[in-house]
Phi, psi and omega in degrees: 000124175292123173225139187234129178238120177268108192220106183292333187279346184066014182275350185254142168242124189232140165218155182219138179216140178261158167291166182300326184276353179078003176282332187238135174238130180255127182246125179242128181230134176244126179246106187260029174243169177266024174225163170299146170234116175267127186211165174251131177253136179237125181242111183282134179071020179217133172231124179288140181280340184255141180280354176231160184217135176287142185235133172243130186228128172245113180211139182192157169300147184310325182266006174284134176224157168272143178235176175299323186274340181217074186276359173242027178295321175243109178225159179291140172257130184253137177212177175246132182251120169277094194270344176063036175306119177215139174065028183073011185223154181204152176247149181210150170255134179249130185287167181292150173050058190225155165241125186236131176241124179240138182236102177276135173230000000 
């Protein structure tokens, strides 16, 4: 799936995959910087049928770890994103030091 992310900082690594039937697109974005990155996402040839998408974000400062005493210091946060996808484009801000997975349907 062709996916383009316009990011002047060069901090984002992105991949996009569609299901075999073409109904679902999974977007995976890594923000390898210490700052929020606001960007425009363009997905060629795909338009979601749902106005919202489930999102999972795992984000924490680099030195943060889970320990036996605090095993849930870093955990994924799940939410529903009302993306407003229009004209093949959408904007999203990716938090610092994060992995974000968006499932468009």
